[in-house]
C-alpha positions in Angstrom: 150.7 100.8 81.4 150.9 97.4 81.1 148.5 95.2 78.6 147.1 92.3 81.1 145.0 90.5 78.9 143.0 90.5 76.1 138.7 89.4 76.1 137.4 88.3 72.8 133.5 88.4 73.2 132.2 86.3 70.1 128.5 84.6 68.5 126.1 85.7 66.5 123.7 88.7 65.6 120.1 87.4 64.6 118.3 89.9 62.4 114.7 90.2 63.8 113.8 92.8 61.5 115.3 93.7 57.7 118.9 95.4 58.0 119.8 98.9 55.9 123.8 99.8 56.7 124.6 101.6 53.2 127.0 101.6 50.4 127.0 105.0 50.0 126.5 105.0 45.9 127.8 107.8 44.2 125.3 107.2 41.4 122.0 106.8 41.1 120.6 104.2 38.2 117.2 104.5 36.2 114.6 102.3 37.4 117.4 100.9 40.0 117.5 100.9 44.1 118.2 103.7 45.6 119.8 102.7 48.8 121.8 99.4 48.3 123.3 97.8 51.4 127.0 97.0 51.8 128.6 93.9 50.1 131.9 93.0 49.5 133.4 93.8 46.6 134.5 90.0 45.9 131.5 87.9 46.8 129.1 90.7 46.9 127.8 89.1 49.9 126.0 91.7 52.6 128.1 92.4 55.6 128.5 94.4 58.6 130.9 96.9 59.4 132.3 96.6 62.7 132.7 101.2 62.6 128.7 100.6 62.2 128.6 98.4 65.7 131.3 100.6 67.3 129.5 103.9 66.1 126.4 102.8 67.3 127.2 101.2 70.7 129.1 104.4 71.5 125.9 107.3 70.9 124.1 104.4 72.9 126.8 104.8 75.7 126.8 108.2 75.4 123.1 108.9 75.4 122.5 107.0 78.2 124.7 109.5 80.4 123.6 112.8 79.1 126.9 113.2 77.7 125.1 113.7 74.0 123.2 117.2 74.7 126.4 118.6 76.1 128.7 118.0 73.3 125.5 118.8 70.8 125.6 115.8 69.5 129.3 115.0 68.5 131.2 112.1 70.3 132.8 113.2 73.4 135.6 113.9 73.7 139.3 114.9 76.6 137.8 118.3 76.2 134.1 117.3 77.5 135.9 115.3 81.2 135.4 119.6 82.0 132.7 120.6 84.3 131.2 116.9 84.5 129.7 115.0 88.1 131.9 112.5 89.2 129.2 110.1 87.2 129.4 111.2 84.2 132.8 112.2 84.8 133.5 108.6 85.4 131.5 107.2 82.7 133.1 109.9 80.1 136.7 108.5 80.8 135.4 105.1 80.5 134.0 105.8 76.9 137.0 107.6 76.0 139.2 104.3 77.4 137.3 101.8 75.4 136.5 103.8 72.3 139.1 105.7 72.1 140.4 109.9 71.8 140.3 111.4 68.6 143.3 113.1 67.2 142.2 116.9 68.3 142.9 115.6 71.9 146.6 115.3 71.2 147.6 118.6 73.4 146.4 117.5 76.2 149.4 114.6 77.1 148.6 114.9 80.4 145.2 113.6 80.0 145.9 111.4 76.6 148.2 109.3 79.0 145.8 109.2 81.7 143.3 107.3 79.1 145.1 105.5 77.4 144.9 103.6 73.9 141.4 102.4 72.3 140.6 99.3 74.0 138.1 97.6 72.3 138.4 96.6 68.5 135.0 95.9 66.1 135.6 93.2 63.8 133.6 93.5 60.0 130.6 90.5 60.5 130.4 88.5 57.8 127.1 86.2 57.3 127.0 83.1 59.7 128.6 79.8 57.2 125.7 77.7 58.9 123.1 80.2 58.0 124.3 81.1 54.3 124.6 77.3 52.9 121.4 77.2 54.6 119.6 80.2 52.2 121.8 78.7 49.3 119.9 74.7 49.7 116.7 76.7 49.8 117.5 79.8 47.5 116.4 82.5 49.6 117.6 85.7 48.6 120.3 87.5 50.4 119.0 90.8 50.9 114.9 92.1 49.2 114.1 95.8 48.6 111.7 97.5 50.6 109.8 100.1 48.7 108.7 103.0 50.7 107.1 106.3 50.0 104.7 109.4 52.0 101.2 109.8 52.1 99.7 113.1 51.7 97.5 113.4 54.6 95.0 115.5 52.5 94.2 113.7 49.6 95.5 110.5 50.8 97.6 109.6 48.1 101.4 107.8 47.9 104.4 110.6 47.1 107.2 110.0 46.8 108.5 106.2 46.1 111.9 105.4 47.2 113.9 102.0 47.1 115.0 100.4 49.9 117.7 97.1 50.0 117.8 95.3 53.1 119.4 92.2 54.4 116.2 90.1 55.5 114.9 89.1 59.1 116.1 86.3 60.6 119.6 85.8 58.9 122.6 85.5 61.1 126.1 86.8 61.3 129.6 86.4 63.0 130.7 89.1 65.3 133.8 89.3 67.2 134.7 92.0 69.7 138.0 92.4 71.4 138.7 94.1 74.7 142.3 94.8 75.6 142.9 95.5 79.7 145.4 97.8 81.4 146.0 97.2 84.5 143.3 96.8 87.0 140.2 97.6 84.4 137.4 95.0 84.7 134.8 98.0 85.1 135.4 98.4 80.9 134.2 95.0 80.3 130.7 95.3 82.5 130.4 98.4 80.6 130.8 97.7 77.2 127.9 94.6 77.5 125.7 97.5 78.4 126.4 98.9 75.0 125.6 96.0 73.2 122.0 95.7 75.6 121.5 98.8 75.0 122.2 97.9 70.9 119.5 94.8 71.4 116.9 97.4 72.6 117.4 99.4 70.2 118.3 98.8 66.3 121.4 98.9 64.2 121.9 100.6 60.9 119.6 102.9 58.7 116.0 103.0 60.0 115.4 101.6 63.5 112.5 104.5 64.2 110.5 102.6 61.6 111.3 98.9 62.1 114.9 98.2 60.2 117.7 96.9 62.3 116.2 95.1 65.2 119.1 91.7 66.3 119.5 89.8 69.1 123.2 88.9 70.0 124.0 85.1 71.0 127.4 84.6 72.9 129.6 81.7 72.2 130.7 82.1 75.8 128.6 81.1 78.6 130.0 83.0 81.2 129.7 86.3 79.1 126.5 85.0 78.4 125.2 85.3 81.5 126.5 88.4 82.0 124.5 90.0 79.1 121.7 88.4 80.2 122.0 89.4 83.9 122.8 92.9 82.3 120.7 96.2 83.9 122.0 99.1 81.5 119.3 101.4 83.7 118.4 101.7 87.3 115.2 100.2 85.9 116.2 97.5 84.3 115.8 98.9 81.1 
């Protein structure tokens, strides 16, 4: 395999609703927030980990292709390639080429050589500098705390209150995704853009079903932007 080029997809993630990507706190504080968002350890500014973007885009593509059912929710692997119809096999190979295989697949050297190394790299997304400057000038908070509770259907009272930290709507983050091209693999870029379109149609982070994590993607490159705008992840258009 020969590296023929690297495509960089850059732009902004604009939050349409509050975003929660958890910090994974290991301790609870009395009177504190139950679930905090991940922040840079030095600046204490929220950011979006590249792993969160990569994992969500991959899972949405696996869901769309129907492969998630075959793997019982686990990420697709080289073993998934067996007993697939032609279209699903092509989609599975694209997913493995773009997002990579696990160390458990290393026993099948022939297939490993066919798939090759991981093509995509998602960078961590920091706050957009222009938006951050505007937020500081207007004294906008970089995070908010949203309270939630369950409602007892019979008694009509709130129960089990909990507090979630979120990055508020309208915040902007820079993003950068690079895709390696090994040989003649031009269709992988189109497949990756379909995954990003699915992300925009779905949600990022926690509690998407409750309105969290709705985003809009803006692209720096006008050619990439045009391809993304014309991208149809479903036969019906999505």
